[in-house]
LUMDRENMAR-169252 format. One line per 10 residues: their letters; for each residue x, y, z of N, C-alpha, C. Coordinates in Angstrom, 2 decimals, always signed. Atoms other than C-alpha are relative to their C-alpha. Example, Ala and Ser with C-alpha at 12.3 -4.5 7.8 and 13.67 -1.06 7.14 Angstrom:
REM LUMDRENMAR-169252
as) +0.89:-1.19:+0.00:+12.30:-4.50:+7.80:+0.90:+1.20:+0.00  -0.82:-1.19:-0.06:+13.67:-1.06:+7.14:-0.77:+1.09:+0.73
***
This chain:
REM LUMDRENMAR-169252
myqysngkkm) +0.48:+0.12:-1.19:-56.19:-93.00:-26.02:+0.02:+0.88:+0.83  -0.36:-0.99:-0.83:-54.43:-90.65:-24.19:-0.64:+1.61:-0.30  +0.48:-1.30:+0.03:-55.76:-87.56:-26.05:-1.33:-0.02:+0.36  +1.42:+0.08:-0.43:-59.20:-88.83:-25.58:-0.25:+0.46:+1.44  +0.10:-0.16:-1.47:-58.56:-89.07:-21.72:-0.02:+1.45:+0.30  -0.48:-1.48:-0.17:-56.99:-85.63:-21.91:-1.25:+0.87:-0.31  +1.16:-1.27:+0.41:-59.89:-83.77:-23.84:-1.21:-0.48:+1.09  +1.02:+0.28:-0.92:-62.25:-85.59:-21.38:+0.08:+0.88:+1.10  -0.09:-0.85:-1.40:-60.63:-84.05:-18.44:+0.12:+1.24:-0.16  +0.21:-1.33:+0.29:-60.35:-80.83:-20.12:-1.61:+0.41:-0.09
ryamftllsa) +1.25:-0.36:+0.01:-64.07:-80.93:-20.65:-0.71:+0.18:+1.15  +0.21:-0.06:-1.44:-64.58:-81.60:-17.02:+0.29:+0.97:+0.74  -0.85:-1.12:-0.92:-62.31:-79.05:-15.81:-0.95:+1.40:-0.22  +0.85:-0.94:+0.36:-64.58:-76.68:-17.98:-1.20:+0.21:+0.34  +1.22:+0.04:-0.41:-67.64:-77.92:-16.80:+0.06:+0.41:+1.65  -0.22:-0.04:-1.43:-66.46:-77.70:-13.17:+0.30:+1.65:+0.28  -0.01:-1.34:-0.15:-65.47:-73.94:-13.84:-1.28:+0.87:-0.10  +1.19:-0.50:+0.32:-68.80:-73.16:-15.10:-1.00:-0.17:+0.83  +1.06:+0.20:-1.02:-70.78:-74.65:-12.35:+0.66:+0.83:+1.27  -0.40:-0.81:-1.37:-68.58:-72.83:-9.75:-0.49:+1.42:-0.65
avsllwtvqs) +0.41:-1.07:+0.08:-69.38:-69.53:-11.74:-1.39:+0.26:+0.07  +1.43:-0.21:-0.06:-73.04:-70.10:-11.92:-0.28:-0.26:+1.57  +0.02:-0.11:-1.31:-72.67:-70.81:-8.09:+0.06:+1.14:+0.41  -0.54:-1.38:-0.66:-70.77:-67.70:-7.40:-1.21:+1.06:-0.30  +1.03:-0.88:+0.26:-73.63:-65.77:-9.29:-1.06:-0.13:+0.63  +1.46:+0.09:-0.74:-76.38:-67.29:-7.60:-0.09:+0.41:+1.47  -0.09:-0.64:-1.67:-74.86:-66.46:-4.15:+0.02:+1.31:-0.05  +0.07:-1.43:+0.06:-74.15:-62.75:-5.24:-1.75:+0.33:+0.11  +1.63:-0.16:+0.25:-78.00:-62.71:-6.33:-0.65:-0.34:+1.44  +0.80:+0.32:-1.16:-79.22:-64.53:-3.17:+0.51:+0.89:+1.15
naaqvmltdk) -0.63:-1.19:-1.06:-77.21:-61.62:-0.89:-1.06:+1.04:+0.00  +1.11:-1.07:-0.07:-80.06:-59.53:-2.03:-1.36:-0.18:+0.78  +1.08:+0.36:-0.52:-83.23:-59.44:+0.15:-1.13:+0.78:-0.89  +0.81:-0.27:+1.45:-86.02:-59.40:-2.37:-1.70:-0.06:+0.66  +1.17:+0.01:-0.90:-89.66:-58.23:-1.11:-1.00:+0.58:-1.35  +1.04:-0.46:+1.03:-92.82:-57.74:-3.51:-1.11:+0.86:+0.88  +0.88:-1.22:-0.64:-95.03:-54.31:-2.84:-1.29:-0.45:-0.55  +1.45:-0.19:+0.88:-98.58:-54.62:-3.77:-1.26:+1.30:+0.25  +0.75:-1.25:-0.57:-101.30:-52.02:-3.57:-1.47:-0.67:+0.83  +1.33:+0.53:-0.81:-104.90:-52.56:-1.81:-0.40:-1.17:-0.80
agaplsnavl) +0.61:+0.89:+0.94:-105.83:-54.75:-4.86:+0.61:-1.24:+0.07  -1.10:+1.22:-0.06:-102.87:-57.06:-4.49:+0.68:+0.19:-1.30  -0.80:-0.16:+1.18:-101.57:-55.63:-7.84:+1.42:+0.49:+0.32  -1.67:-0.50:-0.30:-97.67:-54.97:-8.10:+0.02:+1.39:-0.09  -0.32:-1.43:-0.01:-96.65:-51.63:-6.96:+1.20:+0.71:-0.24  -1.35:-0.20:+0.44:-94.03:-50.28:-8.85:+0.29:+1.75:+0.59  -0.27:-1.16:-0.43:-92.44:-46.89:-7.85:+0.00:+0.30:+1.60  -0.03:-0.40:-1.52:-92.65:-47.19:-4.39:+1.35:-0.17:+0.94  -1.41:-0.14:-0.56:-89.80:-46.84:-1.73:-0.10:-0.80:+1.01  -0.05:+0.50:-1.23:-88.92:-49.34:+0.92:+1.27:+0.57:+0.72
lvdgipalqs) -1.30:-0.62:-0.90:-86.36:-47.80:+3.62:+0.24:-0.72:+1.51  -0.46:+1.08:-0.83:-84.51:-49.73:+6.20:+1.00:+0.97:+1.02  -1.08:-0.84:-0.93:-82.87:-48.08:+9.31:+0.62:-0.99:+0.85  -0.84:+0.73:-1.25:-80.46:-49.06:+12.17:+1.07:-0.90:-0.62  -1.07:+0.78:+0.46:-77.93:-50.62:+9.78:+1.13:+1.08:-0.77  -0.92:-0.88:+0.32:-74.61:-49.25:+8.27:-0.52:+0.04:-1.51  -0.01:-0.35:+1.38:-74.98:-47.50:+4.82:+1.08:-1.00:-1.23  -0.79:+0.24:+0.98:-73.82:-48.70:+1.63:+0.99:+0.86:-0.79  -0.82:-1.31:+0.46:-70.97:-46.90:-0.38:-0.93:+0.85:-0.96  +0.75:-0.80:+0.65:-72.05:-43.69:-1.71:+0.07:-0.12:-1.87
qqyvmdqvdi) +0.17:+0.20:+1.56:-73.11:-43.63:-5.55:-0.34:+1.36:-0.71  +0.54:-1.09:+0.81:-73.95:-40.97:-8.08:-1.47:+0.13:-0.45  +1.26:-0.33:-0.14:-77.32:-39.69:-8.09:-0.63:+0.88:-1.10  +0.29:-0.63:+1.10:-79.06:-38.85:-11.27:-1.55:+0.04:-0.21  +1.15:-0.17:+0.96:-82.46:-37.38:-12.46:+0.04:+0.58:-1.48  -0.13:-0.28:+1.47:-82.57:-37.61:-16.30:-1.09:+0.40:-0.53  +1.16:-0.45:+0.63:-85.06:-36.22:-18.79:-0.08:-0.68:-1.26  +0.11:+0.76:+1.31:-86.11:-38.53:-21.33:-1.24:-0.30:-0.49  +1.15:+0.03:+0.54:-88.60:-38.50:-23.85:-1.24:+0.73:+0.87  +0.66:-0.98:-0.40:-90.22:-35.53:-21.99:-0.64:-0.67:+1.25
qfvprvlvap) +0.21:+0.85:-1.39:-90.30:-37.85:-18.50:+1.32:+0.26:+0.72  -1.28:+0.34:-0.99:-88.14:-37.62:-15.37:+0.08:-1.65:-0.08  -0.16:+1.40:-0.19:-86.30:-40.80:-15.28:+1.17:-0.10:+1.03  +1.42:+0.79:-0.11:-86.51:-42.38:-13.03:-1.09:+0.94:+0.53  +1.26:-0.78:-0.86:-90.02:-41.25:-11.78:+0.24:+0.26:+1.47  -0.53:-0.40:-1.30:-88.72:-41.62:-8.32:+1.46:-0.42:+0.38  -1.57:+0.26:-0.25:-85.19:-41.37:-6.99:-0.06:+0.52:+1.55  -0.16:-0.05:-1.57:-84.01:-41.73:-3.24:+1.51:+0.42:+0.18  -1.24:-0.59:-0.34:-81.20:-39.85:-2.20:+0.61:+0.28:+1.85  -0.30:-0.47:-1.52:-79.23:-39.21:+1.18:-0.21:+1.21:+0.27
vgtlvdfpns) -0.07:-1.67:-0.20:-79.45:-35.99:+2.99:+1.37:+0.27:-0.19  -1.57:-0.47:+0.43:-76.38:-33.91:+1.45:+0.39:-0.44:-1.24  -0.39:+0.51:+1.11:-76.50:-35.59:-1.74:-0.09:+1.10:-1.11  -0.02:-0.94:+1.23:-75.79:-33.57:-5.05:-0.64:-0.98:-0.97  +0.51:+0.50:+1.01:-78.03:-34.55:-7.81:-0.03:+0.59:-1.07  -0.14:-0.17:+1.21:-77.56:-34.57:-11.41:-1.07:+0.38:-0.85  +1.19:-0.29:+0.51:-80.16:-33.17:-13.84:+0.40:-0.07:-1.65  -0.31:-0.15:+1.45:-78.92:-34.02:-17.33:-1.45:+0.19:-0.98  +0.85:-0.10:+0.88:-81.34:-33.29:-20.15:+0.49:-0.86:-1.47  -0.23:+0.71:+1.24:-81.41:-36.27:-22.74:-0.81:+0.28:-1.35
ddvrhhvysf) +1.10:-0.26:+1.15:-84.27:-34.87:-24.86:+0.81:+0.92:-1.00  -0.46:-0.90:+0.78:-83.81:-32.68:-27.93:-0.32:+1.34:+0.13  +0.50:-1.65:-0.05:-85.88:-29.72:-26.56:+0.48:+0.22:+1.42  -0.36:-0.70:-1.26:-85.10:-27.61:-23.60:-1.00:-0.23:+1.11  +1.00:+0.33:-1.36:-86.61:-28.21:-19.90:+0.41:+0.89:+0.95  +0.20:-1.13:-1.18:-87.23:-25.75:-17.05:-0.27:-0.77:+1.25  +0.30:+0.85:-1.12:-86.88:-27.90:-13.87:-0.39:+0.98:+1.01  +0.13:-0.87:-1.55:-88.27:-26.41:-10.34:-0.86:-1.08:+0.84  +0.99:+0.75:-0.90:-89.84:-27.48:-7.54:-0.50:+1.01:+1.07  +0.42:-1.28:-1.60:-91.86:-25.44:-4.46:-0.05:-0.85:+0.80
ssakpfelrl) +0.20:+0.67:-1.43:-91.68:-28.22:-2.13:+1.02:+0.46:+0.92  -0.67:-0.48:-1.14:-90.59:-27.08:+1.38:+1.28:-0.60:-0.15  -1.45:+0.78:-0.17:-87.49:-29.80:+1.50:+0.85:+0.69:-0.83  -1.17:-0.69:+1.00:-85.99:-28.01:-1.51:-0.57:+0.69:-1.19  +0.51:-0.70:+1.34:-87.56:-25.29:-3.89:+1.22:+0.40:-0.37  -0.61:-0.03:+1.27:-85.45:-24.67:-6.66:-0.19:+0.04:-1.42  +0.39:-0.21:+1.31:-85.22:-23.81:-10.15:+0.96:+0.04:-0.87  -0.89:+0.07:+0.85:-83.26:-24.96:-13.17:-0.64:+0.53:-1.34  +0.69:-0.84:+0.90:-84.08:-22.29:-15.94:+0.37:-0.73:-1.29  -0.19:+0.95:+1.10:-83.99:-23.67:-19.58:+1.36:-0.46:-0.25
fkgaeappva) -1.24:+0.35:+0.25:-81.38:-25.96:-20.33:+0.02:-1.01:-0.91  -0.03:+1.06:+0.92:-80.21:-28.70:-22.66:+1.30:-0.92:+0.41  -1.07:+0.56:-0.10:-77.69:-31.61:-22.32:+0.57:+0.12:+1.53  -0.27:-0.29:-1.15:-75.55:-31.12:-19.28:+0.32:+1.38:+0.68  -0.40:-1.62:-0.12:-75.68:-27.55:-19.07:-0.42:+0.35:+1.68  +0.24:-0.42:-1.47:-77.29:-27.50:-15.34:+0.66:-0.60:+0.69  -0.86:+0.30:-0.93:-75.37:-27.60:-12.40:-0.58:-1.18:+0.80  +0.57:+0.61:-1.21:-75.87:-30.28:-9.61:-0.76:+0.83:+1.20  +0.42:-0.42:-1.06:-78.32:-29.66:-6.95:+0.28:-0.67:+1.00  -0.40:+0.95:-1.47:-77.57:-30.57:-3.23:-1.32:+0.42:+0.85
fdragvvvlg) +1.39:+0.01:-0.46:-80.65:-31.46:-1.50:+0.49:-0.55:+1.72  -0.42:+0.10:-1.27:-79.51:-30.98:+2.23:-1.23:+0.03:+1.49  +1.18:+0.03:-0.96:-82.79:-31.50:+4.04:-1.00:-1.32:-0.35  +0.73:+1.54:+0.48:-84.90:-35.00:+4.33:-1.25:+0.78:-0.30  +1.77:-0.34:+0.29:-88.45:-34.79:+2.86:+0.07:-0.24:-1.46  +0.25:+0.21:+1.21:-90.21:-35.24:-0.39:+0.26:+1.28:-0.93  -0.17:-1.05:+1.03:-89.33:-32.98:-3.46:-0.65:-0.63:-1.42  +0.52:+0.19:+1.33:-91.83:-32.93:-6.07:+0.33:+0.94:-1.18  -0.53:-0.69:+0.95:-90.67:-31.95:-9.51:-0.71:+0.28:-1.18  +0.91:+0.07:+1.59:-92.11:-30.39:-12.58:+0.86:+0.64:-1.00
cnihdsmigy) -0.82:-0.88:+1.29:-91.05:-28.78:-15.71:-1.00:+1.18:-0.56  +0.60:-1.23:+0.35:-92.26:-25.17:-16.61:-0.49:+0.03:-1.39  +0.49:-0.12:+1.60:-92.49:-26.04:-20.49:-0.79:-1.40:-0.16  +0.66:+1.11:+0.25:-94.08:-29.71:-19.94:-0.66:-0.28:+0.92  +0.69:+0.23:-1.47:-96.78:-29.65:-17.51:-0.32:-1.72:+0.40  +0.22:+1.08:+0.04:-97.12:-33.32:-17.94:+1.13:-0.90:+0.87  -1.34:+0.78:-0.69:-93.49:-34.20:-16.48:-0.30:+0.26:+1.51  +0.25:-0.53:-1.29:-94.10:-34.80:-12.74:+1.42:-1.35:+0.31  -1.02:+0.76:-0.70:-91.03:-36.48:-10.55:+0.09:+0.20:+1.25  -0.15:-0.26:-1.70:-90.26:-37.07:-7.03:+1.61:-0.65:+0.27
ilvtqsprfa) -1.08:+0.40:-0.48:-87.07:-37.29:-5.28:-0.36:+0.13:+1.65  -0.01:+0.30:-1.81:-87.17:-38.61:-1.46:+1.05:+0.11:+0.42  -1.27:-0.08:-0.62:-84.36:-37.18:+0.32:-0.19:-1.00:+1.64  +0.24:+1.06:-1.07:-83.87:-39.52:+3.30:+1.34:-0.18:+1.05  -1.17:+0.28:-0.93:-81.84:-40.12:+6.31:+0.50:-1.48:+0.21  +0.31:+1.44:-0.07:-82.50:-43.81:+6.20:+1.36:-0.50:-0.84  -1.27:+0.40:+1.12:-79.05:-45.73:+5.16:-0.35:-0.95:-1.02  +0.29:+0.92:+1.11:-80.71:-48.22:+3.07:-1.47:+0.20:-0.61  +1.63:-0.17:+0.77:-83.68:-47.97:+0.40:+0.27:-0.47:-1.20  +0.08:+0.31:+1.51:-84.69:-49.24:-2.87:-1.47:+0.37:-0.54
vsdaqgivsl) +1.15:+0.01:+0.72:-87.45:-48.69:-5.18:-0.62:-1.01:-0.77  +0.60:+1.01:+0.50:-89.90:-51.20:-6.63:+0.15:+0.09:-1.34  +0.22:-0.01:+1.57:-89.75:-52.04:-10.23:-1.35:-0.02:-0.38  +1.38:+0.17:+0.71:-92.58:-52.58:-12.69:-0.59:-1.46:+0.51  +0.66:+1.38:-0.59:-93.48:-56.17:-11.07:-0.21:+0.31:+1.63  +0.20:+0.13:-1.25:-93.49:-54.60:-7.74:+1.25:-0.44:+1.08  -1.03:+0.73:-0.72:-90.13:-56.03:-6.52:+1.12:+0.82:+0.37  -1.12:-0.71:-0.57:-87.79:-54.39:-4.24:+1.32:-0.78:+0.45  -1.02:+0.70:-0.24:-84.17:-55.63:-3.90:+0.98:+0.75:+0.83  -0.98:-0.55:-0.72:-81.81:-54.63:-1.15:+1.16:-0.66:+0.45
pdlpagnwpv) -1.00:+1.11:+0.27:-78.48:-56.02:-1.80:+0.88:+0.08:+1.75  -1.07:+0.18:-1.14:-76.27:-57.15:+1.38:-0.77:+0.50:+1.19  +0.71:-0.55:-1.13:-78.99:-56.60:+4.08:+0.40:-0.88:+1.12  -0.53:+0.93:-1.04:-77.71:-57.92:+7.41:-1.36:-0.75:+0.69  +1.15:+0.95:-0.61:-79.84:-60.69:+9.13:-0.58:+0.81:+0.98  +0.61:-0.63:-1.14:-82.21:-59.59:+11.72:-1.36:+0.79:-0.45  +1.12:-0.78:-0.06:-85.29:-57.55:+12.36:+0.47:+1.55:+0.28  -0.44:-1.41:+0.41:-84.89:-53.82:+11.23:-1.00:+0.97:+0.07  +1.26:-0.79:+0.09:-87.15:-50.87:+11.35:-0.09:+0.25:-1.67  +0.33:-0.42:+1.41:-88.79:-50.59:+7.93:-1.24:+1.19:-0.22
swwhpsqleq) +1.05:-0.74:+0.56:-90.83:-47.86:+6.11:-0.35:+0.11:-0.95  +0.15:-0.09:+1.78:-92.42:-46.95:+2.81:-0.47:+1.36:+0.04  +0.43:-1.34:+0.70:-93.23:-44.15:+0.73:-0.71:-0.45:-1.32  +0.27:+0.05:+1.31:-95.07:-43.83:-2.62:-0.64:+1.28:-0.61  +0.27:-1.37:+0.33:-95.80:-40.67:-4.80:-1.46:+0.18:+0.23  +1.19:-0.34:-0.27:-99.57:-41.15:-3.84:-0.06:+0.76:+1.46  -0.13:-0.60:-1.00:-98.37:-39.64:-0.68:+0.34:+1.33:-0.04  -0.79:-1.46:+0.56:-97.17:-36.62:-2.36:+1.13:+0.35:+1.00  -1.31:-0.50:-0.95:-95.05:-34.49:+0.31:-0.23:-0.71:+1.62  +0.21:+0.69:-1.54:-96.31:-36.84:+3.38:+1.48:-0.86:+0.16
ppvalgeldl) -1.16:+0.95:-0.33:-93.11:-38.60:+5.22:-0.32:-1.37:-0.03  +0.55:+1.42:+0.12:-92.73:-42.29:+4.88:-0.57:-0.34:+1.30  +0.83:+0.60:-0.91:-94.98:-44.36:+6.79:+0.73:-1.27:+0.74  -0.61:+1.15:-0.51:-93.39:-47.05:+9.59:-0.98:-1.27:-0.27  +0.50:+1.29:+0.10:-94.00:-50.59:+9.06:+0.12:-0.72:+1.19  -0.53:+0.84:-1.20:-92.31:-51.81:+12.28:+1.50:-0.46:-0.27  -0.87:+0.42:+0.29:-89.49:-53.86:+12.76:-0.03:-1.30:-0.82  +0.18:+1.17:+0.90:-89.16:-56.76:+9.98:+1.11:-0.63:-0.70  -1.16:+1.16:+0.79:-86.93:-59.45:+8.56:-0.25:-0.16:-1.37  +0.15:+0.13:+1.38:-86.74:-58.85:+5.01:+0.54:-0.89:-0.61
nqagqvlslp) -1.15:+1.08:+0.47:-84.14:-61.58:+4.40:-1.03:-1.28:-0.14  +0.75:+1.40:+0.15:-87.19:-64.19:+4.63:-0.59:-0.03:-1.21  +0.07:+0.48:+1.62:-87.55:-65.56:+0.78:-1.93:+0.05:+0.03  +1.64:-0.07:+0.37:-91.29:-64.86:-0.56:-0.98:+0.97:+0.70  +0.81:-1.24:-0.60:-92.14:-61.60:+1.34:-1.13:+0.69:-0.72  +1.15:-1.25:+0.59:-95.43:-59.78:+0.07:-0.47:+0.90:+1.12  +0.46:-0.90:-0.81:-96.12:-56.57:+1.70:-1.37:+0.80:-0.79  +1.13:-0.76:+0.72:-99.52:-54.88:+0.83:-0.04:+1.44:+0.89  +0.16:-1.23:-0.48:-99.71:-51.35:+1.10:-1.20:+0.72:-0.34  +1.02:-0.51:-0.20:-102.41:-49.10:+1.87:+0.15:+1.23:-1.28
vssakqaptp) +0.31:-0.95:+1.10:-102.48:-47.39:-1.80:-0.92:-0.70:-0.77  +1.29:+0.67:+0.48:-105.72:-47.41:-3.53:-0.11:-0.37:-1.43  -0.33:+0.35:+1.24:-104.11:-47.58:-7.02:+1.27:-0.26:-0.34  -1.58:+0.18:+0.41:-100.96:-48.75:-8.48:+0.27:+0.61:-1.28  -0.15:-0.31:+1.49:-101.79:-47.14:-11.93:+0.63:+1.49:-0.18  -0.31:-1.22:+0.36:-101.23:-43.45:-11.31:+0.00:+0.78:+1.35  -0.09:-0.63:-0.99:-100.04:-41.23:-8.67:-0.89:+1.52:-0.37  +0.89:-1.35:+0.45:-102.34:-37.75:-8.22:+1.19:+1.08:-0.29  -0.53:-1.05:+0.47:-101.02:-34.82:-9.59:-0.12:+0.98:+1.02  +0.14:-1.13:-1.12:-99.66:-32.06:-7.18:-0.80:+0.96:-0.48
vlsplqqrfk) +0.72:-1.18:+0.24:-101.78:-29.25:-6.87:+0.66:+1.36:+0.41  -0.86:-1.38:-0.36:-100.28:-25.71:-7.17:-0.82:+0.89:+0.60  +0.70:-0.69:-0.63:-101.36:-23.35:-4.74:+0.07:+1.54:-0.97  +0.36:-1.39:+0.80:-102.54:-19.63:-6.12:+1.49:+0.72:-0.37  -0.98:-0.75:-0.02:-99.13:-18.19:-5.35:+1.04:-0.83:-1.12  -0.76:+1.09:+0.95:-97.33:-21.42:-7.44:-0.53:+0.40:-1.24  +0.32:-0.40:+1.25:-99.46:-20.69:-10.22:+0.24:+1.64:-0.51  -0.13:-1.49:+0.53:-98.88:-16.94:-10.51:+1.68:+0.06:-0.30  -1.31:-0.08:+0.03:-95.17:-17.81:-10.36:+0.17:-0.63:-1.26  -0.24:+0.80:+1.24:-95.37:-20.54:-12.99:-0.56:+0.92:-1.17
kaae) +0.26:-0.81:+1.21:-97.39:-18.03:-15.51:+1.09:+1.17:-0.26  -1.07:-0.74:-0.04:-94.83:-15.64:-14.68:+1.26:-0.26:-0.76  -1.03:+0.78:+0.46:-92.18:-17.84:-15.70:-0.16:-0.39:-1.67  +0.47:+0.65:+1.08:-93.77:-18.76:-18.80:+0.13:+1.17:-1.48
***
């Protein structure tokens, strides 16, 4: 009888610990403000950026623009002004990364693995990336002074952890804007559950391909 009672107490204790762990996990997850972004047609909008101003920044992190399966990964990277961004090449072929964007014109000549040095982005703006070897590779780095930001996933969900309560200045950006700056949405309370923000983007499927100027085309041909 004593053994049964003791085992019952042990099972109850394990259940209590499990319940506490689940509760803690839910609390951690619920600390993130989640918003769904959609295009004009109401379809989930991926690779859209939501930025929040007027609040403290979170701890800095490492910023990486990888090259995987002849694509920039992530397609859209947001980085604070003054950030160093690493450009590892995870493909078996070499890449030649470049940008003509006024916010950060630069070039990383043929490289593989971790051969390329990190690049400093010290000016706010949109940096459109290309590869001189693979024309289909297009990526974007949004360099910002906003303290909080997040990129929407394939379901259009943006998650902003530890967002203080209240209304804060919010803006957005999407690759369809090309090198245009983020667009202000006004002051919003993003902590309200179930929010959906419809953005004036015509299609969530594909951003337009940046058009090179004649000078940029000549530079590209000379480097080939």
